[in-house]
MARROKE-847855 format. One record per residue: x, y, z of N, C-alpha, C, CB in turn. Coordinates in steps of 0.2 Angstrom, whole numbers, plus 2048, in hexadecimal, padded with zeros to 3 digits. Glycine has a CB too. Example, Ala and Ser with C-alpha at 12.3 -4.5 7.8 and 13.67 -1.06 7.14 Angstrom:
2
8427E482783E7EA8278427F08278397EA82D
8407F58238447FB8248408008278467FD81D
This chain:
529
67F67886D68067D86867D68486A67C67B861
68168986A67F68F86C67A69286768569486C
67569686A6706998676726A086466969A86B
6716A185D6736A785A66F6AC85D6736A6853
6726B285F66E6B886166B6BC85B6726BC866
6656BD85C6616C18566626C885865A6BE856
6626CC8526636D385365C6D68576646D784D
65D6DB85B6576DE85E6526E18596596E3863
64C6DF85A6476E28566426E785A6436DD853
6446E88606406ED8646426F48636416EB86C
63E6F886764070086664770286863B70486A
64A6FD86B6516FF86D6566FE8676546FA873
6546FA8626596F985D65A7008596566F4858
65670485865770A85565C70F85865070E854
65E70D85E66371186266A70E862661712869
66A70985E67170685E67670A85A6706FF85A
67C70A85D68170F85B68670B857684713861
68870D85168D70A84D69470D84F68C70C845
69770A85369E70C8566A470B85269F70985D
6A87108516AE70F84D6B370B8516B071684A
6B770784E6BC7038526C17088566C06FF84E
6C370E8536C87128566C571785B6CC715851
6BF71785C6BB71C8606BA7198676B571F85D
6BC71C86C6BB71A8736B671E8766C271A877
6B071C8776AB72087A6AB7208816A471D878
6AF71C8846B071C88B6B672088E6B071588E
6BA7228896C072688B6C57228906BE72D88E
6C671C88E6CA7188926C77158986D071B894
6C171689A6BE7148A06BC70D89F6B87188A2
6BD7098A56BB7028A56B47008A86C06FE8A8
6B17068AA6AB7058AE6A57048A96A970B8B2
6A16FF8AA69B6FE8A66956FF8AA69B6F78A3
6957038AF68F7048B368A7098AE6907088B9
6847098B067F70D8AC6817158AD67870C8AE
6837168B368471D8B568A7208B168571E8BC
68E71C8AF69471E8AB69471C8A469B71B8AE
68E71A8A168E71789A68971A89668D71089A
68471E89967F72189567F72989667871E897
68472C89368473389368573588B68A736897
68B73788968C73988268974088068973487E
68B74287A68974887768274887668D74A871
67F74D87767774E87667374987A67674C86F
67674788067374288467073C88066D746888
67473987D67273387867072D87D678731874
67372C88367272788766B72788A67772688C
66872D88A66272E88E65C72A88B66073588F
65B72B88465672888165772088065572A879
65E71E88065F71788065D71388666671687E
65F71788C65D713892655714894660717898
65271989164B71989264871488E648720890
64A71388864770D88364970688664A70E87C
64E70688A6506FF88D64B6FE8926576FF88F
64A70289664570189C63E70089A6457078A1
63C7048946357028926356FB88F63370888C
63A6F988B63A6F288863A6ED88E6406F1884
63E6EE89363E6EA8996376E989C6436EC89E
6346EE89D62D6EE89F6286EA89B62A6F58A1
6296EB8946256E788F6276E088F6266EA888
62D6DE89062F6D789062C6D48966376D6891
62C6D789C6296D48A26226D38A162B6D88A8
61E6D889E6176D789D6166D18986146DD89A
61A6D08936196CB88F61A6C489261E6CB889
61F6C48976216BE89A61B6BC89F6276BE89E
6186C18A26126C08A660C6BD8A26106C68AA
60B6C089C6066BD8986076B68966056C1892
60E6B48956106AE89360E6A98986176AD891
6106AA89F60E6A68A46066A58A56116A98AB
6036AB8A45FB6AA8A45F96A589F5F86B18A4
5FB6A68995F86A28945FB69A8955FB6A488D
6016998976036938995FF68F89E60B69389B
5FD6938A35F96908A95F268E8A65F86958AE
5EF6938A15E969189F5E968A89A5E669789A
5EF68A8975EF6848935F067D8975F668488E
5F467E89C5F56788A15EE6778A45FA67A8A6
5EA67C8A65E467B8AA5DF6778A55E16818AC
5DF67A89F5DA67789A5DC66F8995DA67A893
5E366E8985E56678975E366389D5EC667895
5E56658A35E36618A95DC6608A95E66658AF
5D76648A85D06638A85CE65E8A35CC66A8A7
5D165E89D5CF6598985D265289A5D265B891
5D865289D5DA64C8A05D66498A55E164C8A2
5D464D8AA5CF64B8AF5C96488AD5CE6518B4
5C664C8A85C064A8A55C16438A15BD64F8A0
5C764289E5C863C89A5C963689F5CE63D896
5CB6388A55CC6328AA5C56308AD5D06358B0
5C06348AC5BA6328AE5B662D8A95B56388B0
5B962D8A35B562989E5B662289F5B862B897
5B161E89E5B161789F5B561389B5A961489F
5B960F89D5BE60C8995BF60489C5C560F899
5BE6008985BF5F98995BA5F689F5C65F889B
5B45F889F5B05F58A45AE5EE8A35AA5FA8A5
5AE5EC89D5AC5E589B5B25E189B5A95E5894
5B85E389D5BE5DF89D5BF5DC8A45C45E389C
5C35D68A45C55D38AA5CC5D28AB5C15CC8AB
5CF5D08B15D65CE8B25DA5D48B15D85C98AC
5E05D38AF5E65D88AF5E45DD8AA5EC5D58AE
5E15DC8A55DF5E18A05DA5E68A35DC5DE89A
5D65E48A75D15E88AB5D65ED8B05CC5E48AF
5DA5EA8B35DF5ED8B85E35F28B45E45E98BC
5E55F18AE5E95F58AA5E55FB8A85EC5F28A4
5DE5FA8A65DA6008A45D96048AA5D35FD8A2
5D86018B05D76058B65DD6098B85D56018BC
5E36068B75E960A8B85EA6108B35EF6068B8
5E860F8AD5E86148A85E461A8AA5E66118A1
5DE6188AC5D961E8AE5DC6218B45D261B8AF
5DE61E8B95E16218BF5E76258BE5E361B8C4
5EC6238BA5F16278B85F062D8B45F76228B5
5EB62C8B05E96328AC5E66378B05E36308A7
5E26358B55DF63A8BA5E563D8BE5DB6368BF
5EA6398C05F063C8C45F46418BF5F56368C6
5F463F8B95F86448B45F464B8B45F86418AD
5ED64A8B35E96508B35EA6548BA5E264E8B3
5EB6518BF5EC6558C65F26588C65EB6508CC
5F86558C35FE6588C35FE65E8BE6036538C1
5FB65D8B95FB6638B45F76698B75F86618AD
5F26678BB5EE66C8BE5F26708C45E86698C2
5F666C8C75FB66F8CC6006738C85FF6698D0
6036718C26076758BF60467C8BD60A6718B8
5FE67C8BB5FA6828B95FA6878BF5F36818B6
5F96848C55F86888CB5FF68A8CD5F66848D1
6056868CC60B6898CD60D68E8C96106838CD
60C68E8C260D6938BE60A69A8C060B6918B7
6046998C260069F8C46036A28CB5F969E8C5
60569E8D06076A18D660F6A28D660669C8DC
61369E8D361A69E8D361D6A38CE61D6988D3
61A6A28C861D6A68C26196AC8C061D6A18BC
6136AB8BF60F6B18BD60E6B78C36086AF8BB
60E6B48C960D6B98CE6146BD8D060B6B58D5
6196B98CF6206BD8D06216C18CA6256B78D1
6206BF8C46216C38BF61C6CA8BF61F6C08B8
6166C98C26126CF8C36156D48C860B6CD8C5
6186D18CD61C6D58D26216D98CF61F6D18D8
6256D68CB62B6DA8C76286DF8C262F6D58C3
6236DD8BF61F6E28BA61D6E88BE61A6DE8B6
61A6E78C46176ED8C861D6F18CA6136EA8CE
6236EE8CC6296F28CE62B6F68C862E6ED8D0
62B6F38C262E6F78BC6296FC8BA62F6F28B6
6226FB8BB61E7008BA61E7068BF6166FE8BA
61F7048C562070A8CA62770E8C96217068D1
62C70A8C763270E8C56317128BF6387098C3
62E7108BA62C7158B462871A8B66297118AF
6237198BB61F71F8BD6227248C161871C8C0
6267218C66297268CB62F7298C96297228D2
6337258C563A7288C363B7298BC63F7228C5
6397258B863A7268B163672B8AE6397208AD
62F72B8AF62B7308AC62D7388AE62472F8AE
62E7398B56307408B66367428B36307418BE
63B73D8B364273F8B06417408A86477398B1
63C73C8A563B73D89E63974589D63673889B
6347478A163274E8A16377538A262C74F8A6
63B7528A76417568A86467568A26457548AF
64775089F64B75089964875489364C749897
64275489363F75888D64075F88F63775688D
63F76189564076889764776A89563E76A89E
64C76689765376789665476888E657761899
65176388B65276488364F76A88164F75E880
64A76C88364777388164B779882640774884
64E77988865277E88A65977E88665477E892
65B77888566177888166077A879664771880
65977987765877B87065778387065177886E
65578687665578D87665C79087665178F87D
66078D87966778F87966A78F87266C78B87E
66978A86F66B78986866878E863669782865
66279086465F79586066179C861657795860
66279D8686657A486A66C7A48686647A5872
67079F86867779F8666777A185E67B799867
67379D85A67279E8536717A685266D79A850
66C7A885566A7AF8546707B48566647B1857
6727B385B6787B785E67E7B785967A7B5865
6807B18576857B08526847B484C6877A9851
67E7B384967C7B684367C7BE8436747B4841
67A7C184967A7C884A6817CA84A6767CA850
6857C684D68C7C884E6907C88476907C3852
68E7C38436917C383C68E7C983868F7BD838
6887CB8386857D18356887D783767D7D1836
6897D883D68D7DE8406947DF83D68D7DE847
6977D983D69E7D983A69E7DB8336A27D283B
6997D882F6997D98286977E18266937D5825
6927E382A6917EB8296977EF82A68A7ED82D
69A7EE8306A07F28326A57F282C6A37F0838
6A67EC8296AB7EB8246A97EF81E6AD7E4823
6A37EE81C6A07F28166A17F98176997EF814
6A07FC81C6A080381D6A780581D69D805824
6AC80181F6B380381F6B68038186B77FF824
6B37FE8146B67FD80D6B38028086B57F680B
6AC8038096A88078046A580D8066A3803801
6A98128076A781980A6A381C8046AC81D80C
69D81F80569A82280069282380269A81E7FA
68E8237FD6878247FE68481E8016848257F7
68781880168381280568581280C68580C801
68981780E68C81681568681781A69181B817
68181C81967C81D81D67781781E67882381B
67681381867280D81867580881C67080B811
67C80781B67F80281F67F80382768680181C
68080A82868080C82F67980A832682813830
67480B82F66D80A83266D80283366880C82D
66F7FE82E66E7F782F6737F58356707F3829
6787F883667D7F683B67A7F88426837FA83B
6767FE84367380084966E7FB84B670807849
66A7F98466647F48476677ED8496607F3841
66D7EB8466707E48486737E584F6757E3843
6757EB8516787EB8576737EB85D67C7F2858
66D7EE85B6677ED8606657E68606627F285E
6657E285B6627DB85B6677D785F6617D9854
66D7D885D6727D48616727D48686797D585E
6717DA86B6707DB87266B7D787566F7E2873
6657D787165F7D38746617CB8736597D4870
6647C986E6667C286D66B7C08726687C0866
6707C48736757C38786727C287F67A7C8878
66D7C688066A7C58876667BE8886657CB888
6627BD88265F7B68826647B088265A7B687C
6697B187F66E7AB87F6717AA8856747AD879
6737B08896757AF8906707AC8946787B6892
66A7AF8946657AC8986647A589765E7B0897
6637A389166279B89066879789266079A888
66D79989167379689367479589A67A799890
67279A89E67279A8A566D7958A86717A18A8
6677958A56627908A76647898A665B7928A3
6677888A066A78189F66F77F8A466C780898
6747848A56797828AA6767818B167E7888AA
6717858B366E7838BA66B77D8BA6697898BB
66877A8B46657748B466976E8B46607748AE
66F76F8B16747698B06767658B667A76B8AC
6787698BC6797658C26747608C467C7698C7
66E7638C566875F8C76677598C26627638C8
66775B8BC6667558B766B7508B76667588B0
6717528B867674D8B86757488BF67D7508B8
67474B8C46737488CA66D7438C967174C8D0
6677458C76617418C666273B8C165B7458C4
66673D8BC6677388B666C7328B966B73B8B0
6717348BD67572F8C067172B8C567B7338C4
66D72E8C96697298CD6647258C966572E8D2
6627288C465D7248C066171E8BC65A7288BA
66771F8BA66B71A8B766C7148BC67271D8B5
66E7168C366F7118C866970D8C96717148CE
6637108CA65D70C8CB65B7088C56577118CC
65C70A8BF65B7068B96607008B965C70A8B3
6667018BB66B6FB8BB6696F68C06726FE8BC
6676F98C66646F48CB65E6F08C86636F88D1
65A6F48C56536F18C36556EC8BE64E6F68C1
6596ED8B965B6E98B465F6E38B66606EC8AE
6636E38BB6666DD8BE6616D98C166C6E08C2
65D6DC8C56586D88C86536D58C36536DC8CD
6526D88BE64D6D58B96516CF8B564B6DB8B4
6576D08B365A6CB8B065B6C48B46616CD8AE
65D6C68BB65D6C08BF6566BD8C06606C28C6
6516C18C164A6BE8C16486BA8BB6456C48C3
64A6BD8B56486B98AF64B6B28AF64A6BD8A9
6526B28B16556AC8B16526A78B665D6AD8B2
6516A98BC64E6A58C16476A38C064E6A98C8
6436A78BD63C6A58BC63B6A08B66386AC8BA
63F6A18B163F69C8AB6426968AE64369F8A5
6476968B264A6908B464568C8B96506918B9
6416908BD63C68D8C163768A8BD6396928C6
63568D8B763068A8B36326848B062E68F8AD
6396848AE63C67D8AB63B6788B064367E8A8
63D67A8B663D6758BC6366728BD63F6778C2
6316768BD62A6748BE6286708B862567A8BE
6296718B262766D8AC62B6678AC6286718A6
6316678AE6356618AF63265C8B463D6628B0
63065F8BA62D65B8BF6276588BD62C65F8C5
62365C8B961D6598B661E6538B161965E8B2
6246548AD62664E8A96286488AC62B6518A4
62B6498B262D6438B66276408B96326468BC
6226448BB61C6418BE61863D8B96186478C1
6186408B261563D8AD6186368AB6146418A7
61F6368AB6236308AA62262B8AF62A6328A9
62162D8B66206288BB6196258BA62062C8C2
6146298B860D6268B760E6218B160862C8B5
6116238AC61261E8A66166188A86166218A0
61B6198AD61E6138AF61960E8B46246158B4
6156128B761060D8BB60C60A8B660C6128C0
60A60D8B160660A8AC6096048A960360E8A6
6106058A76145FF8A56155FA8AA61B6028A2
6155FB8B06165F68B56105F28B56175F98BC
60A5F58B56045F18B56045ED8AF5FE5F58B5
6065EF8A96065EC8A360A5E68A36075F089D
6105E68A76145E18A86115DB8AB61A5E28AC
60B5DC8AF6085D68B26035D38AD6045D98B8
6015D78A75FC5D58A26005D089E5F95DA89F
5FD5C989E6005C489A5F95C28966035BE89E
5F95C38905F35C188C5F15BA88C5F45C3885
5F65B588D5F45AE88D5F15AD8945FA5AA88C
5F35B08995F05AF8A05E95B28A05F45B28A5
5E85B889D5E15BA89D5DD5B68995E15C289A
5DF5B48935DB5AF88F5D95A98935DE5AD889
5DE5A68975DD5A089A5D85A18A05E459D89D
5D95A78A35D45A98A95CD5A98A65D75AF8AD
5CD5AD8A15C65AE89E5C35A789C5C65B2897
5C75A28995C459C8985C259889E5C9598893
5C75988A35C55958A95BF5978AD5CB5958AE
5BE59E8AD5B95A18B15B25A18AD5BA5A88B3
5B25A28A65AC5A28A25AB59D89D5AC5A989F
5B059889D5B05938975AA58E8995B658F897
5A758C8945A15888945A258089359B58A890
5A857E8925AA5788915AC57688A5A4573893
5AE5708895B056E8825AB56887F5B756B882
5A55688825A056387F59C56687959C561885
59D56387459956586E59356186D59D565867
58D56486E58756086E58655D867581564870
58455786758255486057C55685E58254C861
57B55785757555985456F55585657655A84D
56955785656355385856254E85255D557858
56054885455F54285055854085056453C851
55553F84A54E53D84A54E53684C54B53F843
54A53485154952D85354152C85254B52C85A
53F52884E53852684D535523853536523847
52F52485552C52185B52951A85952752585F
52B51585C52850E85952350B85E52D509858
52150F86451D50D86851F50986E517509865
52650786D52950287352E50687752B4FC86F
52F50C875535510879532512880537516875
53651188553451388C53351B88D539511891
53651F88953652688953552988253B52988D
53352E88253253287B53853487952D53887C
53953587254053786F54253E87253F537868
53D54287353E54987554254987C53854D875
54154488054454488754B54088753F54088C
54D53E88155353A88155953F88255453687B
55E53E88656454288756854388156854088D
56954987E56E54987857554887956D551875
57854587457F54487558454A87458153E871
58A54987558F54E87459654B87359055287A
59A54F8705A154D86E5A65528715A254B867
5AC5508735B15568755B455A86F5B6552879
5B55608715B956486C5C056386C5B756C86D
5C35618675CA55F8665CD5638605CB558866
5CB56985F5CE56C8595D556F85B5C9572858
5D95708565DF5748565DE57B8535E4570852
5E05808585DF5878565E45888505E158B85C
5E158C84B5E458F8455E45968465E158C83F
5E95998485E95A08495ED5A48445ED5A2850
5EA5A98415ED5AD83C5F05B383E5E75AF837
5F05B48455F45BA8475FB5B98475F15BD84E
5FF5BE8456065BE8456095BF84C60A5C3840
60E5BB84E6115BC8556155C38556165B7856
6145C785A6175CE85A61F5CD85B6145D385F
6235D285862A5D285962B5D885D62E5D2852
62E5D78636305DD8676375DF86662F5DB86F
6385E686463F5E88626445E786863E5EF860
6415E886E6465E78746485E08756435EB87A
6465DB8726485D587364C5D286E6415D0875
6505CE86F6555CA86A6515C486865B5C986D
6505C486164D5BE85E6515B885F64C5BF857
64D5B28616515AC8626515A985B64D5A7867
6575A88596585A585265B59E85365D5AA84E
65859985165B59285266059284D65558D851
66658F84F66C58F84A66D58784967259184E
67158684367257F84267757C84767657F83B
67657684867A57384D68257384B67956B84E
68657585068D57684E69056F84C691579854
69557084869956A84569E56884B69E56C83F
69F56284C6A355F8516AB5628516A4558851
6AD5648566B45668566B95608586B556C85B
6BE55F8556C35598566C655A85D6C8559851
6C756085F6CB5608656C656086B6CF567866
6C056186B6BB5608706B755A8706B7567871
6B85558746B454F8746B154E87B6B8549872
6AC55287D6A95508846A554A8836A4556886
6A45478896A054188A6995438896A153E891
69553D88768E53E88668A54088C68B538882
68C53E89268853F89868854689A68B53B89E
68D54A89868C55189968A55589369355489B
68855288E68655688867F559889685551882
67A55688C67455988D67155789466F557888
67155C89966E55A89F66655A89F67155F8A5
66455F89D65D56089C65B56489665A5638A3
65856189165756488B65156988C655560885
64D56889064756D891649573895641569894
64D57289A65057889D65457C8996535768A4
65857989565D57D89065858188B66257988D
65357D88964F58188464B58788764A57C881
64958688D64658B89164A591892643589897
65159089465559689565759988E65B593898
65759588965959888265459B87F65C59287E
64E59B88164859E87E6445A288264459887A
6465A48886425A988C6435B088A6455A8893
6455B18846465B88826405BB88064B5B987C
63B5B787D6355BA87B6305BB8816315B5876
62B5C087F6265C288461F5C08826275C9886
61E5C087B6175BE8796155B787B6175C0871
60F5B687D60D5B08806075AE87C60C5B0888
6075A887A6015A587660059E8786015A786F
5FB59C87C5FB59587D5F85918785F6594883
5F65948725F359086D5F858C86A5EF595868
5F55868675FA5828635FB58585C5F657B862
60158585A60258785360058384E60A588852
5FD5868495FA5828445FF57E8405F558683F
60057884060657583D60557483560756E83F
5FF5758335FE57482C5FF57A8285F757282B
60058082B6015868286085888285FD58C82B
60C58982261358B82261459282561758A81C
61959482861B59A82A61E59E82561F59B831
61D5A58246205A981F6275AB82061C5AF81E
62A5AD81B6315AF81B6365AA81E6315B5820
6355A481D63A59F81F63A59E8276405A081C
63559F82A63559F83263159A8346335A6835
63259883A62E59383E62D59584563158C83D
62859284862759584F62C592854620592851
62E59685863159485E62E59786463959785E
63059586A62D59787063159A875629591873
62E59D87A63259F88063159B8856305A7882
63459C88B63359889162C59789363759A897
62859B89262159A89461C59788F61E5A1896
62059488A61C59188561959588061658D888
61B59B87F6195A087A61C59F87361A5A887D
61759F86E61A59E86861B5A586461559A863
6205A68616225AC85D6265A98576255B1861
6275AE85262A5AC84C6325AE84C6275AF846
6365AA84B63D5AB84B6405AA8456415A8851
6455AE8426485AE83C64D5A883C64A5B4839
64D5A483865359F83865359C83065159983C
65959882F65A595829654590828661592828
65059082364A58C82364C58482264658E81D
64958082564B57982564857681E64857482B
64A57081C64756D81663F56D81764A567814
63B56F81263456F81363156A80E631576811
62B56781162856280D62656480662255F811
62556B80662256D7FF62756F7FA61D573800
62E56E7FC6335707F763356A7F263A5707FB
63656C7EC6355677E763B5617E763656A7E0
6415637E964655E7E964A5607EF64B55E7E3
64855D7F564C55F7FB65355B7FB64855D802
65855E7FD65E55B7FE65F5578046645607FD
66255180466354D80A66755180F667546809
66555281566955681A66F55281D664558820
67355681F67955382367755282A680557822
67854D82D67554C834679550839676544836
67555483D67855984167C55584767355D845
68255884968655484D68855985368D55384A
68855685968B55985F691556861685559864
69555986569B55686769955086C69F55B86C
69B54A86A69954486D69F53F86C69254186B
69E5398706A453486F6A45318686A252E874
69E53086569E52D85E69853085B69F52685E
69953285469353585069253084A69553C84E
68C52E84968B52984368B52E83D685525844
68C52A83868B52E83168453083068D52982B
68353682C67C53882B67853382767D53F828
67253282966E52E82566C53081E66852C829
66A52C81A66852E81366052E81366A52A80E
65D53381065653381065352D80D65353A80D
64D52B81064A52580D645527807646522812
64352E80763F53080263F53880163752E803
63E53A7FB63F5427FB6395457FD6405437F3
6335427FD62D5457FF6295408036285487F9
62B53F80962753A80E62053D80F62B539814
61C53880F61553A81061353981761053680C
60E53D81960C53D820608536822608543822
60853482860452E8295FC52F82860452C831
5F952A8295F152B8275ED52F82B5EE524828
5F05338305EC5378345ED53F8315ED53783B
5EE53F82B5F05468285EA54B8295F1546821
5E45498295DE54D8295DB54E8305D954B825
5DF54C8355DC54C83C5E254F8405DA54683F
5E05528465E555584A5E955084E5E2559850
5F055084E5F454B8515F354B8595FC54D850
5F354585B5F25448625F85468665F053C864
5F854B86B5FE54D86E6015488735FD554872
60754787460A543879608545880611542878
60954188560854388C60D54988E60853D891
60A54E89160F55389461355189960A559896
61A55189861F54F89D62355589F62354A89A
62055B8A06235618A362456689E62955F8A6
62456589762556A89261F56B88D62B56888E
61E57188B61857288761A571880616579888
61556F87C61556D875616574871610569872
61B57586E61C57C86A61957B86362357D86A
61A57686061757585961956E85761A57B854
61656C85161756684E61C56684861056284D
62056184762456084162355983E62B561843
62555983862555283462C55083262055382E
62D54A83363454783263454782A635540835
63A54982763B54882063F54281E63F54F81E
64354082364853A82264853682864F53D821
64A53082764B52B82D65152D83164C52482A
65052C83765652D83C656527841655534840
65C52584265E52084766152384D66251A844
65F52285366252585966952285A65D52485F
66D52585D67452385F67552386667952785B
67152786A67252787166C52687467652D874
66C52587B66552487F66052987F667522885
66252F87E65E53587E65A53687866153B880
65D53387265A53486C65452F86A65F535866
65053086564B52B86364B52A85C64452D866
64952485A64952385364252685064951B851
64352884963C52A84663D52883F63B531847
63852883B63852783463552C830634520833
63652D82A63453282662C53282663653181E
62953882762253882861F53882F61F533824
62353783462153783B62053E83D62653383F
61B53F84161954584461C54684B611546844
62054B84D62354C85362055285662B54C852
61F55285D61D55886062355B864617556866
62556186262B56486462956886B62D56985F
62E56787062D56A87663256E87862C56487C
63856E87463D57387664157486F64257187C
64457A86E64857B86864F57E86A64557F863
65457B86D65A57E86F65E58086965F579873
66358586A66658886566B58386266A58E867
66D57D86567257986266F57585C675574867
66857585B66557185666256B85766A571850
66456885D66156286065B56386466655D864
65556286164F56486464C55E86864A56685F
64756086D64455B87163D55B86F64455E878
63A55486F63355386D63254C86E633555866
62C54A86C62954386D625541866624543873
62653B86562253885F61B53886162553185D
61753985C60F53985D60D53185D60C53D858
61152D85A60F52685A611523861613522854
60B52286560C51F86C60F51886C60651F86F
60E51486761150E86761950E86660E509861
61C51386362351386262651886762451585B
62251C86B62552086F62851D87561F525872
62E51F87763251C87C63452288163951987A
63352088863452588D63B52688E631522894
63D52D88F64452F890647530889647529893
64452F88364753087D64453687A64752A878
64753C87A64354287764854787364154687D
64E54587165254986D652547866659549870
65254C86165254A85A65555085664B548857
65854F85165C55484D656558849661551848
65755F84965256384765256483F65256A84A
65856283C65956383565655C831660564833
65355883565055283264855383165154C835
64655983363E55A83463D56083063C55A83B
63656182F63456882D62D569830633567825
62A56F82F62457183261E56C830622578831
61A56B83561556683361056A82F611563839
């Protein structure tokens, strides 16, 4: 979008000429050179060109002050950045977070150095060159414009003398003509008085005529030299103006390039910070902290009073205290972050079977865990903690994971929950296969959990996939192929993968009923534990 040009508010604006459309000030000339464009009656172009050159000098001085102030701002900002980079940051941290803090301080120091370089470039490349142009303009004004302004004042004074002498001379001529006419028309007693006035007017007109001729000759002698000097001055002014305009364009362009280079440098520093942050995985730092500084999972038993009966081989105070292992399930209240640049993984309902597509069961699922990993590697937030199965997720969501075992919240159609009043019997999810059994009917509307409700479920052995979360079976299910497993309402299942087709992978927590190689079950028969 073009920038609207504002009217001039400088001293040049008062010399603006309102030109009539039908008046040609150039008499058909196509030249727009200064030496052909600033003449006019009463030397109207002289004051305009003088004002233009004074304004140009003032603009150059303002631009120099702008560069000077800009350099001061950059220098102050750079010094503050350098002082900030010296502040202690993250000295108590370890791992990748410590490296991220060190990189942050290092890049801040580099940014301070680049801003300091920009301040120096503004002083040397911009302010210094602008000062050279300003000195050139000052010299032109001192050596050319000021002497010419004095000559122009002298010329104006002589022209004013000519005007006054002409007025007096013309006035005396009119008086002489009037007296002569009155004497010819009214002969009589007033003739002598009129003749006396006529003689006095004739004497005065001779002196005024002499002055008028003298002043006119002086101006005529001055005009050729003035025209020559004015033409040369117009040429030097046009050269200086063209140089100034080119300089202004180039110097501001150079300033934009310097600032743009600084922005690129700052962006590179930020990119290096982001590169280091890519190496920061919170779960790994937490794991490293636990491995390097952990003190074990043995919980010492509280001291027990043992009375001394006189037959003990050692005193009660020397007996070794007992301990028990820590087997708690983490209950985290922190929400999983949602990254806007990542697509949320939304588990969908299993597709209905298509009559025209009947693939064999052997090609239906090659590796459920590998498919789950590829379908859920979109998330970046990593959390090795076990999701609290006893706490329902808000907004109809349930935890899903990425390929690294990271839990996060994905929006989906909520499955039947144990706390709902009247859950409807689900339709058994189907995949294209040779034969699909009819959906089972629920054995109970509110199946109760087994007797280990108040203790943490025992996880199945890790067979290559991490446990994402636990679910509870709402209805009985009978396996139809070798990869699936049977379960009953109330059974607890450890989920290891959640593919988008709705057939999840997991293991029963009941070791007596767990069968090796059977790990697939329908997700619409379960709810969050």
